[in-house]
C-alpha positions in Angstrom: 13.7 0.3 3.3 14.0 4.1 3.5 12.3 6.0 6.3 10.6 8.1 3.7 8.3 5.1 3.0 5.7 6.5 5.4 4.9 9.5 3.2 4.8 7.4 0.1 2.5 4.9 1.7 0.0 7.5 2.6 0.2 9.6 -0.6 -1.9 7.3 -2.8 -4.9 7.1 -0.5 -4.9 10.8 0.4 -4.9 11.8 -3.3 -7.7 9.3 -4.1 -10.1 10.3 -1.3 -11.6 13.4 0.2 -9.4 14.9 2.9 -12.1 15.1 5.5 -10.7 14.8 9.0 -12.5 12.2 11.2 -11.9 12.7 14.9 -11.9 9.1 16.1 -9.4 6.5 15.5 -10.8 2.9 15.6 -9.5 0.1 17.8 -6.3 -1.6 16.7 -7.1 -5.2 15.7 -5.1 -8.2 14.6 -6.5 -9.4 11.3 -5.9 -12.3 9.0 -5.4 -11.1 5.5 -6.3 -14.0 3.1 -4.2 -15.1 0.1 -4.7 -12.8 -2.9 -3.4 -11.7 -6.2 -1.6 -8.4 -6.9 -0.4 -6.7 -10.0 2.8 -4.8 -9.5 5.1 -2.4 -11.3 8.6 -1.2 -10.6 10.2 2.2 -11.2 13.5 2.7 -12.9 16.5 3.4 -10.7 16.0 6.6 -8.8 18.6 8.8 -7.0 18.2 8.9 -3.2 18.6 12.7 -3.4 15.6 12.9 -5.8 13.5 10.7 -3.6 14.1 13.1 -0.7 12.2 15.8 -2.7 8.5 15.6 -1.9 7.4 16.7 -5.4 9.6 14.3 -7.2 8.7 11.4 -4.9 5.0 12.0 -5.0 5.1 12.2 -8.8 7.0 9.0 -9.0 4.6 7.1 -6.8 1.5 8.5 -8.6 3.0 7.6 -11.9 3.5 4.0 -10.9 -0.1 3.9 -9.6 -1.4 5.2 -12.9 0.6 2.6 -14.9 -1.6 -0.1 -13.3 -4.8 1.4 -14.8 -4.2 0.8 -18.5 -3.4 -3.0 -18.3 -6.4 -3.3 -15.9 -8.6 -1.7 -18.5 -7.1 -3.9 -21.3 -7.9 -7.0 -19.2 -11.5 -5.9 -18.7 -11.2 -5.2 -15.0 -13.8 -2.8 -13.5 -11.3 -1.7 -10.8 -8.4 -2.5 -8.6 -7.5 -2.1 -4.9 -5.9 1.2 -3.9 -2.2 0.9 -5.1 0.4 0.9 -2.3 4.1 1.0 -2.0 5.2 -2.6 -1.6 8.9 -1.9 -1.2 11.8 0.5 -1.8 14.9 -1.5 -2.5 18.4 -0.8 -3.7 18.8 -0.9 -7.5 20.8 -3.6 -9.1 24.5 -2.6 -9.5 24.2 -2.6 -13.3 21.3 -0.1 -13.1 23.1 2.0 -10.6 26.1 2.3 -12.8 24.2 3.2 -15.9 22.1 5.8 -14.1 25.2 7.6 -12.7 24.5 6.9 -9.0 20.8 6.0 -8.9 20.3 3.7 -6.0 16.7 2.8 -5.3 13.7 1.1 -7.0 10.1 1.6 -5.9 7.6 -1.3 -6.4 3.9 -0.4 -6.3 1.2 -3.0 -6.2 -2.6 -3.3 -6.2 -4.9 -6.1 -5.3 -6.8 -7.4 -8.4 -9.5 -9.9 -9.3 -7.6 -11.5 -12.1 -6.1 -14.9 -12.7 -4.1 -14.0 -15.8 -0.9 -12.0 -15.7 -1.1 -8.4 -17.1 -0.3 -8.2 -20.8 1.2 -4.7 -21.0 2.7 -1.8 -19.1 5.7 -3.6 -17.7 3.5 -5.0 -14.9 3.9 -8.4 -13.3 1.5 -10.6 -11.3 2.2 -12.1 -7.9 0.3 -14.3 -5.6 0.6 -13.4 -1.9 0.1 -15.9 0.9 -2.2 -15.3 3.8 -0.7 -13.4 6.7 -1.6 -11.8 10.1 -1.2 -8.1 10.5 -2.5 -5.2 12.7 -5.0 -2.7 11.3 -7.2 0.2 12.4 -10.0 2.3 10.9 -8.7 5.9 10.9 -9.6 9.4 9.7 -7.4 10.9 7.0 -6.5 13.6 9.4 -5.5 11.1 12.1 -2.8 9.1 10.2 0.0 9.9 12.7 -2.1 9.1 15.7 -3.3 5.9 14.1 0.2 4.7 13.3 1.2 5.4 16.9 -1.7 3.4 18.2 -0.9 0.5 16.0 2.8 0.6 16.9 1.9 0.7 20.6 -0.4 -2.3 20.2 2.4 -4.3 18.4 4.9 -3.4 21.1 2.5 -4.6 23.8 1.7 -7.9 22.0 5.3 -8.5 20.9 7.6 -7.0 23.5 10.7 -7.9 21.6 9.7 -5.6 18.8 11.9 -2.6 18.2 9.4 0.2 17.8 12.3 2.5 16.7 12.3 0.7 13.3 8.5 1.3 12.7 9.1 3.4 9.6 10.7 0.5 7.9 7.8 -2.0 8.6 5.5 -3.0 5.8 2.7 -0.5 6.1 -0.3 -0.2 3.8 -3.0 2.5 3.5 -6.3 2.1 1.7 -9.7 3.7 1.5 -12.1 2.2 4.0 -14.9 0.2 2.4 -17.3 0.9 5.2 -17.5 2.9 8.4 -18.0 0.0 10.9 -15.1 -0.6 13.3 -15.0 -4.4 12.8 -12.4 -7.0 11.7 -14.6 -7.9 8.7 -14.5 -4.3 7.4 -10.8 -4.0 7.9 -10.1 -7.2 6.0 -12.6 -6.3 3.2 -11.0 -2.9 2.8 -7.5 -4.2 2.3 -8.5 -6.9 -0.1 -11.2 -5.1 -2.1 -10.6 -5.0 -5.9 -13.0 -2.1 -6.8 -12.0 0.8 -4.6 -10.0 2.3 -7.5 -12.3 2.1 -10.5 -10.7 1.7 -13.9 -13.8 3.5 -15.3 -16.6 5.4 -13.6 -16.8 6.5 -10.0 -15.9 5.0 -6.7 -18.3 2.3 -5.4 -21.4 3.7 -3.7 -21.6 4.3 0.0 -17.8 4.4 0.5 -17.3 6.7 3.6 -15.4 9.9 2.9 -12.3 10.6 4.9 -12.1 7.1 6.4 -9.1 4.9 5.7 -7.6 1.6 6.9 -4.0 1.5 7.9 -2.4 -2.0 8.0 1.0 -3.1 9.0 2.8 -6.5 9.1 5.3 -6.6 12.0 8.9 -7.6 11.3 9.1 -11.3 10.6 5.4 -11.6 9.9 5.3 -10.1 6.4 3.3 -12.0 3.8 5.2 -14.4 1.6 5.0 -14.1 -2.2 4.2 -17.7 -3.4 4.5 -17.0 -7.1 5.8 -14.2 -9.2 8.9 -12.0 -8.8 
């Protein structure tokens, strides 16, 4: 995975919430994320040189996020979780050749409350098994410090971890559902299916400027039990 993933992971939540800096970063906690369903969409093959450009990269990720909304609306969903970058992988050789050197594909996903697969938009459904990760409640202005705290905690708990590879770990960022610094709030935030409404406004009482950052350490990433 490219080291540019960090910027892409934080982009979606920053553009969907008010950028109010919150001074405190919550305690880093190990949480159990339950099995859930996601709807995902892949980009076409993209040149690495293009992905290095902030404007192009941010537009590509935002576009993928928006592509989830129409099928969600068609399915009658009231909302989805905040979309996140699930992976950045090398494009298949055939795509690379046809696109004159394009080498990477972005996959963006969102947690949904839907049992049926999406019917349009090139989306696909996947079921993700339960997994344990590390998370913290953070201010939007404290993302760097929050990530450092989480990385430090993982390095302490799992001494064999190579913290130098942290940018390639499976990070997720979402709007916080509540302001309480508890395991239940962290789990609820990363599995909520209403934080990005298909129609209408964000759910009431969602705290401005507070996000949850979650990461699965290497070797502990959740397994996709069905779907691509």
